[in-house]
C-alpha positions as CSV (number, residue, x, y, z in Angstrom):
1,M,-0.1,0.1,0.0
2,D,1.5,3.3,-1.0
3,Q,2.0,6.2,1.4
4,A,-1.0,8.3,0.0
5,A,-3.3,5.3,0.5
6,R,-2.0,4.7,4.0
7,Q,-2.6,8.2,5.0
8,R,-6.2,8.0,3.6
9,V,-7.0,4.8,5.4
10,H,-5.7,5.9,8.7
11,K,-7.6,9.1,8.7
12,G,-10.9,7.7,7.4
13,V,-13.3,9.3,5.2
14,A,-14.7,13.0,5.2
15,T,-18.3,13.5,5.2
16,P,-19.5,16.9,4.2
17,R,-22.1,19.3,5.4
18,R,-21.3,17.6,8.7
19,P,-17.9,16.2,8.4
20,R,-18.3,14.3,11.8
21,L,-14.9,14.6,13.3
22,Q,-12.3,16.2,11.2
23,S,-9.7,17.5,13.7
24,R,-11.5,16.3,16.7
25,V,-8.3,14.9,18.1
26,S,-6.3,18.0,17.0
27,R,-5.7,18.7,20.7
28,S,-5.2,15.1,21.8
29,D,-1.5,15.8,22.5
30,G,-2.7,17.6,25.5
31,V,-5.3,15.2,26.7
32,L,-4.4,11.6,25.8
33,P,-1.4,10.1,27.7
34,A,1.7,10.2,25.6
35,R,2.5,6.7,26.4
36,R,-0.7,5.4,24.9
37,R,-0.9,7.2,21.7
38,H,1.4,5.0,19.7
39,R,-0.6,2.0,20.5
40,D,-4.1,3.4,19.5
41,L,-5.7,3.8,16.2
42,L,-8.1,6.7,15.7
43,L,-10.7,6.7,13.0
44,R,-11.4,10.2,11.8
45,P,-12.2,12.0,8.5
46,A,-9.2,13.0,6.3
47,R,-8.2,16.4,4.9
48,L,-10.3,16.5,1.7
49,Q,-7.5,17.8,-0.4
50,Q,-6.0,14.3,-0.1
51,L,-9.1,12.6,-1.4
52,R,-10.1,11.9,-5.0
53,P,-13.5,10.1,-4.7
54,A,-15.0,11.4,-7.9
55,R,-12.4,9.5,-10.0
56,R,-13.2,6.1,-8.4
57,P,-16.6,6.2,-6.6
58,L,-17.0,2.5,-6.6
59,L,-14.1,2.2,-4.2
60,W,-15.9,4.2,-1.5
61,T,-17.6,1.3,0.3
62,L,-17.7,0.1,3.9
63,A,-16.2,-3.3,3.1
64,R,-13.2,-1.7,1.4
65,Y,-12.6,0.8,4.3
66,T,-12.8,-2.1,6.8
67,E,-10.1,-4.0,4.9
68,E,-8.0,-0.9,4.7
69,V,-8.0,-0.4,8.3
70,E,-6.7,-3.9,8.8
71,E,-4.1,-3.2,6.2
72,V,-3.0,-0.1,8.0
73,R,-2.8,-2.1,11.3
74,R,-0.5,-4.7,9.7
75,G,1.5,-1.9,8.1
76,L,2.1,-0.2,11.5
77,G,2.7,-3.4,13.3
78,L,-0.1,-2.8,15.8
79,D,-1.8,-5.6,17.8
80,H,-3.7,-5.7,21.0
81,F,-4.5,-2.1,20.5
82,V,-7.3,0.2,21.3
83,L,-9.5,1.4,18.3
84,Y,-11.5,4.6,18.7
85,G,-14.1,5.7,16.2
86,H,-16.3,8.7,16.2
87,S,-19.6,9.1,14.1
88,W,-18.6,7.6,10.8
89,G,-15.4,6.2,12.5
90,G,-17.8,4.5,14.9
91,I,-19.5,2.6,12.0
92,L,-15.9,1.7,10.7
93,A,-14.9,0.6,14.3
94,I,-18.0,-1.6,14.7
95,E,-17.3,-3.2,11.3
96,Y,-13.6,-3.8,12.1
97,A,-14.4,-5.3,15.6
98,L,-16.9,-7.7,14.0
99,N,-14.1,-8.9,11.7
100,Y,-10.9,-8.6,13.4
101,Q,-11.5,-8.1,17.0
102,Q,-8.7,-10.7,17.9
103,H,-6.3,-7.7,17.5
104,L,-8.3,-5.4,19.7
105,K,-7.5,-4.6,23.4
106,G,-10.2,-2.0,23.6
107,L,-12.9,-0.5,21.4
108,V,-14.4,3.0,21.8
109,I,-17.6,3.9,19.9
110,S,-18.2,7.6,20.2
111,N,-21.4,9.3,19.0
112,M,-22.5,6.6,16.7
113,T,-25.7,4.5,16.9
114,A,-25.8,0.8,15.5
115,G,-28.0,1.3,12.7
116,T,-29.2,3.8,10.0
117,Q,-32.9,3.5,10.9
118,S,-32.4,4.5,14.6
119,Y,-30.3,7.4,13.4
120,L,-33.0,8.6,11.0
121,K,-35.6,8.2,13.8
122,R,-33.5,10.5,16.0
123,T,-32.9,13.3,13.4
124,A,-36.5,13.3,12.4
125,R,-37.5,14.0,15.9
126,L,-34.8,16.7,16.4
127,K,-35.9,18.4,13.3
128,H,-39.3,18.9,14.7
129,Q,-38.1,19.7,18.2
130,L,-35.4,22.2,17.4
131,L,-36.9,24.2,14.6
132,S,-39.4,27.0,14.7
133,P,-42.7,26.2,12.9
134,A,-41.7,28.6,10.1
135,S,-38.3,27.1,9.6
136,L,-39.7,23.6,9.7
137,R,-42.2,24.4,7.0
138,T,-39.5,26.0,4.9
139,L,-37.1,23.1,5.4
140,E,-39.7,20.5,4.5
141,A,-40.8,22.4,1.5
142,L,-37.3,22.5,0.2
143,E,-36.8,18.8,0.9
144,A,-40.0,18.1,-1.1
145,K,-38.4,19.9,-4.0
146,N,-35.1,18.1,-3.5
147,A,-33.6,21.6,-3.1
148,Y,-30.8,20.4,-0.5
149,D,-28.2,22.7,-2.3
150,S,-30.2,25.8,-1.9
151,P,-28.8,28.6,0.1
152,E,-31.9,28.8,2.3
153,Y,-31.6,25.0,3.1
154,E,-28.0,25.3,4.0
155,K,-28.8,28.4,6.1
156,I,-31.3,26.6,8.3
157,M,-28.9,23.8,8.8
158,M,-26.0,25.9,9.5
159,T,-27.6,28.5,11.7
160,E,-30.5,26.6,13.4
161,L,-29.8,23.0,13.6
162,Y,-26.1,22.4,13.6
163,P,-25.3,24.8,16.5
164,Q,-27.8,22.8,18.5
165,M,-27.1,19.1,17.5
166,I,-23.5,19.1,16.1
167,C,-21.5,21.6,18.2
168,R,-22.9,23.9,20.8
169,T,-19.7,25.7,21.4
170,K,-20.1,29.4,20.5
171,P,-18.2,30.3,18.4
172,W,-17.2,27.1,16.9
173,P,-13.6,25.9,17.5
174,E,-11.4,26.7,14.5
175,P,-10.9,22.9,13.7
176,V,-14.7,22.5,13.4
177,D,-14.9,25.5,11.1
178,R,-12.1,24.1,9.1
179,A,-13.8,20.8,8.8
180,F,-16.8,22.3,7.2
181,R,-14.7,24.6,5.0
182,H,-13.0,21.6,3.5
183,S,-16.2,19.3,3.3
184,N,-16.7,17.3,0.0
185,Q,-20.2,16.9,-1.3
186,K,-19.3,14.0,-3.6
187,I,-18.1,11.8,-0.7
188,Y,-21.1,12.8,1.4
189,I,-23.6,11.8,-1.2
190,Q,-21.7,8.5,-2.1
191,M,-21.6,7.4,1.6
192,Q,-24.6,9.2,3.3
193,G,-26.9,10.8,0.8
194,V,-28.4,14.2,0.1
195,S,-28.8,15.4,3.7
196,E,-28.6,14.6,7.4
197,F,-32.3,13.6,7.2
198,V,-32.3,11.5,4.0
199,V,-29.8,8.6,3.7
200,T,-29.6,7.4,0.2
201,G,-25.9,6.5,0.0
202,N,-23.8,3.3,0.7
203,L,-24.9,3.3,4.4
204,K,-28.6,3.4,3.8
205,D,-29.1,-0.3,4.7
206,W,-26.5,-0.5,7.5
207,E,-27.7,-2.2,10.6
208,R,-25.6,-4.0,13.2
209,W,-27.9,-4.1,16.3
210,D,-28.3,-7.8,16.0
211,R,-24.5,-8.4,15.8
212,L,-23.4,-6.3,18.8
213,H,-23.3,-9.4,21.0
214,E,-20.6,-10.9,18.8
215,I,-18.1,-8.0,20.0
216,K,-16.4,-9.5,23.1
217,T,-13.6,-6.8,23.3
218,K,-13.7,-4.5,26.3
219,A,-15.8,-1.5,24.8
220,L,-17.0,1.9,25.7
221,T,-19.9,3.7,24.0
222,I,-20.1,7.6,24.4
223,G,-23.2,9.6,23.7
224,A,-24.5,13.0,24.5
225,R,-27.6,14.7,25.5
226,Y,-28.2,17.0,22.5
227,D,-26.5,14.6,19.8
228,E,-28.1,13.7,16.6
229,M,-27.4,10.2,17.9
230,D,-29.9,9.1,20.4
231,P,-28.1,8.8,23.8
232,E,-30.4,6.0,24.8
233,D,-29.2,4.1,21.7
234,M,-25.6,4.5,23.1
235,R,-26.7,3.1,26.4
236,K,-28.5,0.2,24.7
237,M,-25.5,-0.6,22.6
238,A,-23.3,-1.1,25.7
239,T,-25.9,-3.5,27.2
240,L,-25.7,-5.7,24.0
241,M,-22.0,-6.2,24.1
242,P,-21.0,-8.5,26.8
243,N,-18.0,-6.5,28.1
244,A,-19.0,-2.9,27.5
245,T,-19.9,0.4,29.4
246,S,-21.2,3.7,28.4
247,F,-21.4,7.3,29.6
248,I,-23.4,10.3,28.3
249,C,-22.1,13.9,28.2
250,P,-24.8,15.9,29.9
251,N,-24.0,19.2,28.1
252,G,-22.6,17.8,24.8
253,S,-23.9,17.3,21.3
254,H,-22.3,15.3,18.5
255,L,-18.9,16.9,18.9
256,C,-19.0,16.5,22.7
257,M,-15.2,16.3,22.8
258,W,-15.6,20.0,22.0
259,D,-18.8,21.2,23.8
260,D,-18.5,19.0,26.9
261,Q,-14.8,18.5,26.7
262,A,-13.8,18.2,30.5
263,F,-16.5,15.5,31.0
264,Y,-15.8,13.7,27.7
265,F,-12.0,13.3,28.3
266,K,-12.3,12.6,32.0
267,N,-14.5,9.5,31.4
268,L,-12.6,8.4,28.1
269,L,-9.3,8.5,30.1
270,S,-10.8,6.6,33.0
271,Y,-11.9,3.8,30.5
272,L,-8.4,3.8,29.0
273,Q,-6.8,3.3,32.3
274,T,-8.7,0.2,32.9
275,L,-7.1,-1.5,29.8
């Protein structure tokens, strides 16, 4: 595997409009213990200038990504390591654990439910809970017209929804802003779909609730009160894995490593210290 491919695999995939985690560990040098970092693999979106999805869209599949993570593990000589995945990275971490858990010492699934349908139920509820009646009517009218690229649609998402369910820090940290600036619509549509509320991409049929019991690795699930992933799903996932625990950030949203940072890292580090 060439250097560019290895870099792409290690960092994961970027998802636009909501890039999910780009730079979420940009400050990890000041939080995660130095002695651990070389043994852990963090799944996160890549810088989009490194990606060329439009040229070979058929390669952007979950199965391929899972195998690439294993290829990176072998290339780095990792074994008995901790795998951390946030959002899309959480999907990839679940897939990896179902296929290669013999190599894992620990598994962290942060802010990612175990199936697309439970995700869609949560986002549908949030849309009605968080928007004013006028904004909700406008958003649904635009969705009926498939006008997902309209400035009005983007404005509602960026000014009314995302500040409540993606990152509640005001203003957003620079790495979060940077992630949105570098988002790539082609990858987002290929993997997710046309918006946060309509999944039509490669992940539309992804469901792993009935296989979580197969993951025997000591695991941690992380949720947040205001997240677009239902925090109750994160608790439920931990009950379905035989060696898992969970915690919920009381003041956080999808990027709770930013908007509930102290609570997030205190509990994450507590879990890591048990391994």
